[in-house]
C-alpha positions in Angstrom: 18.9 -14.3 3.1 15.1 -13.7 2.6 13.1 -16.4 1.0 12.3 -15.5 -2.5 9.1 -16.4 -4.4 9.3 -15.8 -8.1 6.7 -16.2 -10.8 8.0 -17.5 -14.1 7.1 -15.6 -17.3 5.0 -18.5 -18.6 2.7 -18.3 -15.6 1.4 -15.0 -16.8 -0.2 -16.9 -19.8 -1.5 -19.5 -17.4 -2.9 -16.8 -15.1 -4.9 -15.2 -17.9 -6.6 -18.5 -18.6 -7.1 -19.5 -14.9 -8.4 -16.1 -13.9 -11.3 -16.7 -16.3 -12.0 -19.9 -14.5 -11.7 -18.1 -11.1 -8.3 -19.7 -10.4 -4.6 -18.6 -10.4 -1.7 -20.9 -10.6 1.7 -19.7 -9.4 4.9 -21.4 -10.6 7.6 -21.3 -7.9 11.3 -21.0 -8.2 11.7 -21.8 -4.5 10.5 -25.3 -3.7 10.5 -24.7 0.1 7.7 -22.2 -0.4 5.3 -24.7 -2.1 3.1 -24.8 1.0 2.7 -21.0 0.9 2.0 -21.1 -2.8 -0.6 -23.8 -2.4 -2.2 -21.7 0.4 -2.2 -18.6 -1.9 -3.8 -20.5 -4.8 -6.4 -22.0 -2.5 -7.5 -18.5 -1.4 -8.3 -17.4 -4.9 -9.9 -20.7 -6.1 -12.5 -20.5 -3.4 -15.6 -18.4 -4.2 -15.4 -15.2 -2.2 -17.7 -15.6 0.7 -18.9 -12.0 0.8 -19.8 -9.1 -1.5 -18.0 -5.8 -1.0 -19.4 -2.7 0.7 -17.9 0.7 0.4 -18.2 3.7 2.7 -16.2 6.6 3.9 -15.3 8.4 7.1 -13.9 11.9 7.8 -11.5 11.6 10.7 -10.8 14.5 13.0 -8.0 13.4 15.3 -8.3 14.3 18.9 -4.5 14.7 19.2 -2.4 17.6 17.9 -0.7 16.5 14.7 1.4 17.7 11.7 -0.9 18.3 8.7 2.1 18.9 6.4 0.7 22.1 4.9 -2.4 20.4 3.6 -5.5 22.4 2.6 -7.8 19.7 4.0 -7.2 19.2 7.7 -9.1 16.0 8.0 -8.2 12.4 7.3 -10.5 11.4 4.5 -10.8 7.7 4.6 -12.3 5.0 2.3 -13.6 1.8 4.0 -14.2 -1.5 2.2 -16.0 -4.2 4.2 -17.9 -7.5 3.8 -21.6 -7.4 3.1 -24.1 -10.3 2.6 -23.5 -12.2 -0.6 -26.9 -11.4 -1.9 -26.3 -7.6 -1.7 -26.4 -6.0 -5.2 -23.0 -4.6 -6.3 -22.6 -1.8 -8.8 -19.7 -1.3 -11.2 -17.8 1.9 -10.6 -15.0 4.0 -12.1 -12.3 5.8 -10.2 -11.1 9.4 -10.8 -12.3 12.9 -10.9 -16.0 13.4 -11.8 -16.3 13.3 -15.6 -12.7 12.2 -16.0 -12.3 8.7 -14.6 -8.9 6.9 -14.9 -9.3 3.5 -13.3 -11.8 0.7 -13.5 -12.9 0.1 -10.0 -14.3 -3.1 -8.5 -18.0 -3.5 -8.2 -19.3 -2.5 -4.7 -22.4 -2.0 -2.7 -22.1 1.6 -1.5 -23.1 2.2 2.1 -24.6 -1.3 2.4 -25.0 -2.9 5.8 -22.0 -4.8 7.2 -22.3 -8.5 7.0 -23.1 -10.6 10.1 -24.9 -9.9 13.3 -24.2 -7.8 16.3 -21.5 -10.1 17.5 -19.6 -10.6 14.2 -16.1 -9.2 14.2 -13.7 -9.0 11.3 -9.9 -8.3 11.0 -8.9 -4.9 9.8 -6.2 -3.9 7.3 -5.0 -0.3 7.1 -3.9 0.7 3.5 -1.5 3.4 2.5 -1.1 4.8 -1.0 2.0 6.1 -2.8 3.2 9.6 -3.5 0.6 11.7 -5.1 -1.9 8.9 -5.1 -5.2 8.3 -3.4 -7.0 5.9 -1.1 -8.6 4.3 -4.2 -5.3 3.4 -5.9 -5.3 -0.2 -4.6 -9.0 -0.7 -4.8 -8.2 -4.1 -6.4 -6.5 -5.2 -3.2 -9.0 -3.6 -0.8 -11.9 -5.3 -2.6 -10.2 -8.7 -2.6 -9.6 -8.5 1.1 -13.1 -7.3 1.9 -14.6 -10.1 -0.2 -12.7 -12.5 2.0 -13.8 -11.1 5.3 -11.6 -8.1 6.0 -12.5 -4.5 6.8 -10.0 -2.3 4.9 -9.4 1.4 5.5 -7.3 3.6 3.2 -6.6 7.2 4.0 -5.7 10.1 1.7 -2.4 11.2 3.2 -2.4 15.0 3.9 -0.3 17.1 1.6 0.5 14.1 -0.6 -2.5 13.0 -2.5 -4.1 13.6 -5.9 -7.1 15.4 -4.6 -5.3 18.6 -3.6 -2.0 20.3 -4.3 1.2 18.4 -3.3 2.9 20.3 -0.5 6.6 20.3 0.3 5.9 19.0 3.8 3.7 16.2 2.4 6.4 15.4 -0.1 9.4 15.4 2.4 8.1 14.4 5.8 7.4 10.8 5.0 7.6 9.4 8.6 4.6 11.5 9.5 2.4 9.3 7.3 2.5 6.5 9.8 0.7 8.8 12.3 -2.2 9.1 9.7 -2.8 5.4 9.9 -2.6 5.3 13.7 -5.1 8.2 13.9 -7.5 6.4 11.5 -7.2 3.3 13.6 -8.1 5.2 16.7 -11.2 6.6 15.0 -12.3 3.3 13.5 -12.1 1.4 16.8 -14.2 4.2 18.4 -16.7 4.3 15.4 -20.2 3.4 16.6 -21.0 1.4 13.4 -17.6 -0.1 12.5 -15.9 -0.3 15.9 -18.0 -3.1 17.4 -17.3 -5.2 14.3 -13.5 -4.8 14.3 -11.4 -7.5 16.0 -8.8 -5.3 17.7 -6.5 -8.3 18.1 -6.3 -8.9 14.3 -5.0 -5.7 12.7 -2.6 -5.5 9.8 -1.4 -2.9 7.3 -0.5 -2.9 3.6 1.0 -0.2 1.4 2.3 0.6 -2.0 5.5 2.6 -2.9 5.8 5.3 -0.3 2.9 3.6 1.4 5.1 0.5 1.6 7.6 2.6 3.4 4.8 3.9 5.6 3.7 0.4 6.8 7.3 -0.6 7.5 7.5 2.5 9.7 4.3 1.4 11.4 6.0 -1.9 12.0 8.9 -0.2 13.8 11.4 0.6 11.1 13.4 3.7 11.7 14.3 6.3 9.1 17.8 7.7 8.4 17.2 10.9 6.3 20.9 11.6 6.2 21.7 8.2 4.6 19.2 8.9 1.8 20.6 12.4 1.3 24.1 10.9 1.0 22.9 8.3 -1.5 21.2 10.9 -3.7 24.4 13.0 -3.7 26.5 9.9 -4.7 27.4 8.5 -8.2 25.1 5.6 -7.3 22.0 7.9 -7.1 19.1 6.4 -9.1 15.5 7.2 -10.0 14.3 7.2 -6.4 16.1 10.5 -6.0 14.0 12.1 -8.8 10.4 10.9 -8.4 8.1 12.1 -11.3 5.6 13.4 -8.8 8.1 16.1 -7.8 7.0 18.0 -10.9 3.8 18.8 -9.1 5.7 20.5 -6.3 6.0 24.2 -7.0 9.0 25.9 -5.5 10.7 22.9 -4.1 13.6 20.6 -5.0 12.9 17.6 -7.1 15.4 15.6 -5.0 13.6 12.9 -3.0 16.2 13.3 -0.3 15.5 16.9 0.3 19.2 17.7 -0.2 18.4 20.9 -2.1 16.6 23.2 0.3 12.9 23.9 -0.6 11.9 27.5 -1.1 10.9 29.3 1.0 13.1 27.9 3.8 11.8 25.2 6.1 9.3 26.3 8.7 9.8 25.7 12.4 7.2 22.9 12.2 9.2 21.2 9.4 12.4 21.5 11.4 10.8 19.9 14.4 9.5 17.1 12.2 13.0 16.4 10.7 14.4 16.3 14.3 12.1 13.4 15.0 12.4 11.6 11.7 14.5 8.8 13.2 11.9 8.1 16.0 10.0 4.9 16.1 6.4 5.1 14.7 5.6 1.6 15.7 1.9 1.0 16.4 1.7 -2.0 18.6 -1.8 -2.8 17.6 -0.6 -3.8 14.1 0.4 -7.4 13.9 1.6 -7.9 10.3 2.5 -5.7 7.3 2.5 -6.3 3.5 4.6 -3.9 1.6 4.2 -3.6 -2.2 7.2 -2.0 -4.1 8.3 -0.1 -1.0 10.2 3.0 -1.6 13.1 4.8 0.2 15.1 1.7 0.8 18.3 3.8 1.1 16.7 5.6 4.1 17.1 2.3 6.0 20.3 0.7 7.3 21.2 -2.5 9.2 19.9 -1.0 12.4 16.6 0.3 11.0 14.7 -3.0 11.5 16.1 -4.1 14.9 12.8 -3.4 16.6 10.6 -5.0 13.9 9.3 -8.2 15.4 6.1 -8.7 13.5 5.7 -10.7 10.2 6.6 -8.7 7.0 5.9 -9.7 3.4 7.5 -7.8 0.5 6.3 -7.9 -3.1 7.6 -5.9 -6.2 8.1 -6.1 -9.9 11.4 -6.9 -11.6 10.8 -4.2 -14.2 10.4 -1.3 -11.7 12.4 1.6 -13.0 10.7 4.2 -10.7 11.6 2.5 -7.4 14.5 0.3 -8.5 14.4 -3.1 -6.7 18.1 -3.3 -5.9 18.1 -0.1 -3.8 14.7 -0.6 -2.4 12.8 -3.9 -1.9 15.8 -6.1 -2.2 17.8 -3.8 0.1 15.0 -3.9 2.6 14.7 -7.7 2.3 18.4 -8.0 3.0 17.8 -6.3 6.4 14.8 -8.5 7.1 15.9 -12.2 6.6 12.7 -13.4 8.2 10.5 -11.6 5.6 9.2 -13.3 2.4 10.0 -11.6 -0.9 7.9 -12.0 -4.0 9.4 -10.7 -7.3 6.9 -10.6 -10.2 8.7 -10.8 -13.6 8.0 -7.9 -16.0 5.8 -5.9 -13.6 6.6 -2.2 -13.3 6.0 0.1 -10.5 2.6 1.3 -11.7 1.4 -2.2 -12.5 0.3 -2.2 -8.9 -2.1 0.7 -9.4 -5.7 0.0 -10.5 -6.3 -1.1 -14.1 -6.8 1.9 -16.3 -9.9 2.5 -18.4 -9.2 2.5 -22.2 -10.1 6.2 -22.5 -7.2 7.0 -20.1 -4.6 4.5 -21.1 -3.1 6.4 -24.0 -3.2 9.8 -22.3 -1.6 8.4 -19.1 0.7 5.8 -20.6 3.3 6.3 -17.9 1.0 4.8 -15.2 -1.3 2.8 -17.4 0.9 0.9 -19.9 2.6 -2.3 -18.8 5.4 -4.2 -20.6 4.9 -6.8 -23.3 3.2 -9.9 -22.0 2.3 -8.4 -18.6 -1.4 -8.7 -17.7 -2.1 -6.2 -14.9 -5.2 -8.0 -13.8 -3.2 -11.2 -13.5 -0.5 -9.4 -11.4 -3.3 -8.0 -9.2 -4.7 -11.5 -8.7 -1.3 -12.8 -7.7 -0.6 -10.0 -5.3 -4.1 -10.2 -3.8 -3.7 -14.0 -3.3 -0.3 -13.4 -1.6 -1.7 -10.7 0.6 -4.8 -12.8 1.6 -2.6 -15.9 2.4 -0.2 -13.7 4.4 -2.9 -12.0 6.5 -4.9 -15.3 6.9 -1.8 -16.8 8.4 -0.7 -14.0 10.7 -4.1 -12.5 11.6 -5.7 -15.8 12.4 -8.0 -15.9 15.4 -6.0 -16.8 18.6 
């Protein structure tokens, strides 16, 4: 069985106090993980060595690829990176111009990367959830960058909040792993960033469908038929009816694709479905951190046979959008070597950025957390877990 790290309800109160003192204490239910907990706590108690820079890249892949019906045939990518600690940072808000939703972390836009010509940093690829954007886990990207990581998050074509959701973007999940591999190709070749990326220290992190994406990048294989069967069964749960499906005009709201979209699938879609069970492993990626990973019923006992790199899983116990039993816990059962952190009271959307007060009431579904849940405290816990995980597994050889 996987090792389980649980945070007690009382530690949320402690986290609120300790966060103000730049510290987070985690109470453990599994004594054998005390060393890992101490490591995580040590990460957040140290002052961050860097300030955070923010830039962007527009990636035009050199290889032929499936754009999943997207209007924008480019991989729009946000990049967070370490900058000198004296570099001024500016607060920012995240969302459409004039209609921000989230409170972003302070950044130094387009500032110079820290270090000299010979300085190299590890890289973490970041994948957002269905209908989200590269900015949705700004809290995690900024924390990693402040501790010496370059972080790159792509807006997945056909499945992001900046343009219409397409049926291909909604249904062809396995194609998302190719987005990350294409971005990695581009960043390693980038004249400014490439020389500062340590190509031997590359990881990936993702939330929700992004959690599924990074597991695919680790070598997990998808079984579309298994998910379809689950969604037709009496056991079908919320994963079969994601709320984002309402944005998809003319297509089934069934996450499994069991009801045929209209119009009928294109030849390109059929070709993609035929390779859905292929491996999308990127051997350059050495460790993955999956937050509330979705589509657990698309994996079976054979799905992870080729996954040999370290995996960490983290989710909330109050997730009704991606229910833990059929998703993160199911995945953990197939990956006994993985660590599993369950955060009491956290819902699915607790792992999005913290909402601005002006948006909280209007967007209660994604902005409001359960009683006693401090979203910033959960972010601090998750970021400390991710930092400790990547520090262990992306350490210099």
